[in-house]
Each structure stands twice: as structure tokens, then as C-alpha cells.
LODOSE-490610 format. One record per residue: residue number from 1; residue in one letter; x, y, z of N, C-alpha, C, CB in turn. Coordinates in steps of 0.2 Angstrom, whole numbers. Glycine has a CB too. Layout:
# LODOSE-490610
<NUM,A,<X,Y,Z>,<X,Y,Z>,<X,Y,Z>,<X,Y,Z>>
...
This chain:
# LODOSE-490610
<1,X,<16,148,-107>,<20,143,-105>,<18,136,-109>,<19,141,-97>>
<2,X,<24,133,-112>,<22,127,-116>,<22,121,-112>,<28,127,-121>>
<3,X,<20,115,-115>,<19,109,-112>,<25,107,-107>,<17,104,-117>>
<4,X,<31,107,-110>,<37,105,-107>,<38,109,-100>,<43,105,-111>>
<5,X,<37,115,-100>,<38,119,-94>,<33,118,-89>,<38,127,-96>>
<6,X,<27,117,-92>,<21,115,-87>,<23,109,-84>,<15,115,-91>>
<7,X,<25,104,-87>,<27,97,-84>,<32,98,-79>,<29,92,-90>>
<8,X,<37,102,-81>,<43,103,-76>,<41,106,-70>,<48,107,-79>>
<9,X,<36,111,-70>,<34,114,-64>,<29,109,-60>,<29,120,-67>>
<10,X,<25,105,-63>,<21,100,-59>,<26,95,-56>,<17,96,-64>>
<11,X,<31,93,-59>,<36,88,-56>,<39,92,-50>,<41,86,-61>>
<12,X,<42,98,-51>,<45,102,-45>,<40,103,-39>,<48,108,-48>>
<13,X,<34,104,-41>,<29,105,-35>,<27,99,-32>,<23,108,-38>>
<14,X,<27,93,-36>,<26,87,-33>,<31,85,-28>,<25,82,-39>>
<15,X,<38,85,-30>,<43,84,-26>,<44,88,-20>,<50,84,-30>>
<16,X,<42,94,-21>,<43,99,-15>,<37,97,-10>,<42,106,-17>>
<17,X,<31,95,-12>,<26,93,-8>,<28,87,-4>,<20,92,-12>>
<18,X,<31,82,-7>,<33,76,-4>,<39,77,1>,<36,71,-9>>
<19,X,<43,82,0>,<48,84,5>,<45,87,11>,<53,89,2>>
<20,X,<40,91,10>,<36,94,16>,<33,89,20>,<31,99,13>>
<21,X,<29,84,16>,<26,78,19>,<31,74,23>,<22,74,14>>
<22,X,<36,72,20>,<41,68,24>,<44,72,30>,<47,67,19>>
<23,X,<46,78,30>,<48,82,35>,<43,82,41>,<50,89,33>>
<24,X,<37,83,39>,<31,84,44>,<30,77,47>,<25,86,41>>
<25,X,<30,72,44>,<29,65,47>,<35,63,51>,<28,60,41>>
<26,X,<41,64,48>,<47,63,52>,<47,67,59>,<53,65,48>>
<27,X,<45,73,59>,<45,77,65>,<39,75,70>,<43,84,63>>
<28,X,<33,73,67>,<28,70,71>,<30,64,75>,<22,69,67>>
<29,X,<34,60,72>,<37,54,75>,<42,55,80>,<39,49,69>>
<30,X,<47,60,78>,<52,62,82>,<51,65,88>,<57,66,77>>
<31,X,<46,70,88>,<44,74,94>,<43,70,100>,<39,78,92>>
<32,X,<38,65,100>,<37,62,106>,<43,58,109>,<31,57,105>>
<33,X,<47,55,104>,<53,51,106>,<58,55,109>,<56,47,100>>
<34,X,<58,61,107>,<63,66,109>,<61,69,116>,<64,72,105>>
<35,X,<54,70,117>,<52,73,123>,<52,68,129>,<45,76,122>>
<36,X,<51,62,127>,<51,57,132>,<58,54,134>,<46,51,130>>
<37,X,<62,57,131>,<70,56,131>,<71,49,130>,<72,57,139>>
<38,X,<68,46,125>,<70,39,122>,<76,40,118>,<64,37,117>>
<39,X,<77,46,115>,<84,47,112>,<85,55,113>,<85,45,105>>
<40,X,<91,57,112>,<93,64,113>,<93,67,106>,<99,65,117>>
<41,X,<93,73,106>,<94,77,100>,<101,76,96>,<93,85,101>>
<42,X,<100,74,90>,<107,73,86>,<109,66,87>,<112,78,88>>
<43,X,<106,62,90>,<108,55,91>,<107,51,84>,<105,51,97>>
<44,X,<110,45,84>,<109,41,78>,<102,39,77>,<114,34,79>>
<45,X,<98,38,83>,<91,36,82>,<87,41,79>,<89,35,89>>
<46,X,<89,48,80>,<85,53,77>,<87,53,70>,<87,60,80>>
<47,X,<93,52,68>,<95,51,61>,<91,46,58>,<103,50,60>>
<48,X,<91,40,61>,<87,34,58>,<80,35,57>,<88,28,63>>
<49,X,<77,39,62>,<70,41,62>,<68,44,55>,<68,45,68>>
<50,X,<72,49,54>,<71,53,48>,<74,50,41>,<75,60,48>>
<51,X,<79,45,42>,<81,41,36>,<75,36,34>,<87,38,38>>
<52,X,<73,33,39>,<67,28,38>,<61,31,35>,<66,24,44>>
<53,X,<59,37,38>,<53,40,35>,<54,43,28>,<51,46,40>>
<54,X,<61,45,27>,<62,47,20>,<62,42,15>,<69,50,21>>
<55,X,<64,36,17>,<64,30,12>,<57,28,11>,<68,24,15>>
<56,X,<53,28,16>,<46,26,15>,<42,31,11>,<43,25,22>>
<57,X,<44,38,13>,<41,43,9>,<43,43,2>,<43,50,12>>
<58,X,<49,42,0>,<51,41,-7>,<48,36,-10>,<59,40,-7>>
<59,X,<47,30,-7>,<44,24,-11>,<36,25,-12>,<45,18,-6>>
<60,X,<33,28,-7>,<26,30,-8>,<25,35,-13>,<23,32,-2>>
<61,X,<29,40,-13>,<29,46,-18>,<31,44,-25>,<34,51,-16>>
<62,X,<35,39,-26>,<37,37,-32>,<31,32,-35>,<43,33,-32>>
<63,X,<28,29,-31>,<23,24,-33>,<17,29,-35>,<20,20,-28>>
<64,X,<15,34,-31>,<10,39,-33>,<12,42,-40>,<8,44,-27>>
<65,X,<18,44,-40>,<20,48,-46>,<19,44,-53>,<28,50,-45>>
<66,X,<20,38,-52>,<19,34,-58>,<12,33,-60>,<22,27,-57>>
<67,X,<8,33,-55>,<0,33,-56>,<-2,39,-59>,<-3,31,-50>>
<68,X,<1,45,-57>,<-2,52,-59>,<1,53,-66>,<1,57,-54>>
<69,X,<6,50,-68>,<9,51,-75>,<10,59,-76>,<4,48,-80>>
<70,X,<14,62,-71>,<16,69,-72>,<21,69,-78>,<18,72,-66>>
């Protein structure tokens, strides 16, 4: 495997890891809100919960990516 392929693989694994982290954090925030009936499944609030956590995750992930220099 040459350097370019190795770099591509690292980037793909890094992005995949951040998607898993984002989904996990979003779910951890969503679950108690859903269970206590603060909002219902499929509501705009659930959408906003995952959108906001996605934006925050993207910003943190991008900042870390620049420091890692993958």
C-alpha cells in the first residue's frame, strides 16, 4: 500500500469514527428527552437535536483533523 492509499484510508476511518461519535452523542442527548416526553419521535426538536450535535461534532472533528495532519 503506497502513501496516498494509506492517507485516504486514515481519512476515511477518521470521518467514520466521527460519524459514530456524533450519532452516539446525539442519541444520548435524544433518549432522555424522548423518554420524558419533552418531544415526540420524529418531531422538529428531535431533528434539531441531531442537527446541532452534528454541527458541533463537525466543528470539533475538523479542528482535531487539522491538528492531526492526516
